N, C-alpha and C positions, 0 to 999 in steps of 0.2 A: 071312601075312607080311605086311604092309606093306612097298612099298621107296619109295625117293626118288623115284621121278618123281608120286605120288600128296602132296605132302607138301604142297605150300602149297595146293591145294583142301584137306586136311584139316584144317591149321592154320587158315583159314578157317570150316571148318564148325564150332569150337568156339565163333566167337562169334553161330553161326545157330540159335540160342536154343533147340538140343535137347541130350539128354540126353545128356550124356558120355559114350562108354564105355567108361570107365575107374574104378575099384574106387575109394571116395572118399579110402580108407588112403591109396594108389596115390600119387593125384592131391597128398593135404595131403607126402607124401614129396616130391614132386617140385618141389613149393612150396616145400618149405625149404631142399632144395637152391638156387635163386633166391634165399631171402631170406638167404640162407648169402654166395653171391657175392653178393650188390648190397653187402652189411656191409663185403665186402672192399673190391670198388672204393670205394664214401663214405667209408670210411674212410681211403683210400691219398690217396685227392684233401683232405681232411680235416687232415691230417697234411703232407699232401706239403711235401717241401724243392725249393727247382732241385736238379737232376739233374745229374752233371756228365757229361761227354762224357769217351770214348774208350775204351767197346766197341762191338764191331761184334753184331750182331744177325741174325739170320734175314728179322727182321720189317723189317729198313731196305733188304736188298740188293737193288729198286728202287728204289731215291735215284739220283739222277744224281752221278758220282765225284767230283764237285766237295764235295759239298755233306757227301756222307761222308766223303770227307779233313779238311775241316773238323771231321766230328762226331768226328772219333778223336784229331785233331793237338790242339784244341784244347787248351788248360791254363787252362780257364775255366768254372762255372755259364754253363747254359745260361740263354738271356733270360728271364722269367719272362712265361708265356703272361699273356692279360689276363683278366680276371675272367667276363667274358661268352663269352670261350675255351675254357676251363675249365671253365665248366656245359656247353655246347654238348657238350662231346669225353664228362661225365662222361652226359647221357642218354642220346647215341650209345649209350657203353660198356651200358648198362642193356637199351634195344632188345636190344640182337644177345644176353643175357640173356635177353630177353624170347622170339628169337624160338627161344630154346634148349629153353625151358621148355616150347612151347605146342608143338614137335614131338616135346616127350616125350610131352606130356600127349594128343597128337593119335595117340599108339602106337605111331609112329617110336624104335624103337631112338640111345638117343642114346647114346656113350662117348668115354671116352679126348678129358673135355674138357681146356683145357690143357696135353695130355702133353706134354712136353720133349724137342726134337724137334733134333735135332743134324747139318750137313754141310759138312764140313770142319771138323772142331773150332771151326764155328762154332753157336752154340746159338739155337732160341728154345721159342715155344708157340705148338702150336696150337687152335684153336679148337674144334673135335671132331671125330669119325667121326659121319655117319648112315646109318643103314639100310648099312655096312660103306665107305662114301659118305666121302671125308673134307670138310669146309664148314667154307668161312671164314665167317663171320655179319661184312655190312657194315650199317652205317646210313647213309645217303646222301637229301643232297640231292635236289629233284623232279631236276632235270638232270642229275646223276651218276645218279641211281636207272635213269631213261634208257638209259646205257649195259647195264646191267646186264641191264634187261627187254627190249633188244634185242641181247642179246650182240656189243655192238660196245666192250668196254674195251678191245680188241684195236688200236682208231684214236685211241685215243686215253685212257692212265693216268699222268695228272699222280700220282700217289701211287706207282705201283710195283706195283699187286697183286697182277698176274700170274707176277712172277719171285717176289713172295711166298709165293703159295699153289703154285709152282712147285717152291719148295725144302722145302714143307712137303710136298710129294707124293716129292718124291727123296728126305726121310731114311725116308718110309714106303715105301717104292721102288711105289707107287701112280703110274699115267699117266692116271690119271681125278681130277676134282676138279670142285668146284661152287663157287662163292658164292651163300647164300641173303642177299639184302639186303633191305630196306623202308625206303620213300619215309619222312621222319620230318614230312612234309608232311600225308601224304595216308593212310597206314596200308597205302598199300598193299606186296606181298610181290612178291618173283619169285625162281626157280630157275632161276641163270645155270651151265649148267654149264661144263668146261676140259677137253679133250682136250691130251694131250701135246701134240697138233702146235700148238699154238698156245701151248704153255709154252716157256723156255728152259732153254738148258743152267743150272739152278743150281748142277753144281759148279762146271764152269770159269767163272759167274759172281766166285762165293765163293773161288774159287784168283787171279781179278783182282782181285778188291780186296781182296782179304789184300797181296798185292804192294804196289796201286799206297798205297794206306793209311800204305807202312812209307816210300817216296822225299820225298823233300826238297821235290820239287818242286810245285804245287798244278797240276792237272786245270783247262782252260780250262771260261771258266762254264759253265752248267747249261744255261741260256737267252739268247734276244736282248731288248733292249727291244722293248718295242710301242709304237702312237704311241698318245696319250694322244687323242684323238680328231680334228678337225682345226687344233688349237691350235699344231702344230709340236712338241710337246712329247715327252717319250718317256718312260714310267712300267715300272715291273715289270713282267714277265711273270708270274700266277698261281701257276705252281710255284717263284716265288721267295719270293714275297709273307710265306706263315707260316713261312719258312728262320729260325732261328734265328743264322743268320748274315751274314745279308744288310747288315748294316750294317758289319764289315769286307770283304765278298766286294766289295762297290759305293763302298770308298771313293777309290775315283780319280776317280769322275764327279764330272759338274759345279765342271769345273776343281779337280778336288781337295777341294772341300767335304763329296761325298759324299755322297746322298741327300737330298732335303730331299722334304718332306713334309708335305702340305697339305690341312687338314679340310673334307672334302666333309658334304654333304648327308645323301648314304649312304655316308658312310666313311672313311677314312681314302686318301690316293693317292700313291704314292713315285715320286716324280720323278727319274730321272736323267738328265733333261738338261731346264733350263727355259730355251727360246727366249721365253714369251709368259710371261711371269708373270700367275698365278693371281688371281683375283682374290674370295681365299678367305683365310681366315688361315695364315697357315703354323704346323705343329708343329716345337717347338726341344726336347723335350725327350719324346721319343716313345721 
């Protein structure tokens, strides 16, 4: 019986043009499951309506307190993501489903996909168990992929992945888990194991969050602004750029005008302090 230690090597072997060591009908069954999951994801994206805030989920518990406070207490729909960002998220989901397909076809036992789990009354859905190990699949940029490859996620975890997998581990009563990650640019795959010593106390985190979101006072800002080169200006840190609450969260900056957005060649830049006016077009309808 195969173990998770050979998972990456076995997935790579599927693409080495050697015969697949599985009956064709069994392969077809796994591909059909993959197709059904793709159908679900694509239909969700095609017919998705702007979601409303208000529910705490296990996948969120790694977010900073202030962001979660806004998530639960904001009485409006989320700010719609741009079309390109939604496409990026969609093919990220597709790649993650592809990892599970390849794990199955390469002879590993994949089960409990999207199983609903619960910690302290807060629910979520785990990705899977592979060979009896809790596994969360992630698609990542090349720079983010290196954190998985070098087991360095603890040093910088802006998306709260450690907290998320800690919650799923708590719900399953296990003290080990792993991330199965794929580089969206290169196709490289790695398995990054997470031991209980690296996990957070998910129960205590959930208890804290349930109390925190009930308070009237808003927690301190999640991050501090960062210098925008040598201009003297300050911009939003990475953790704030994709947050749907950045407009109201930073409404007091720039003498009460809020965030000012400028269109640079490589994308929008969100400035919270403008000492030197940028020599590019300002975006007013963001």
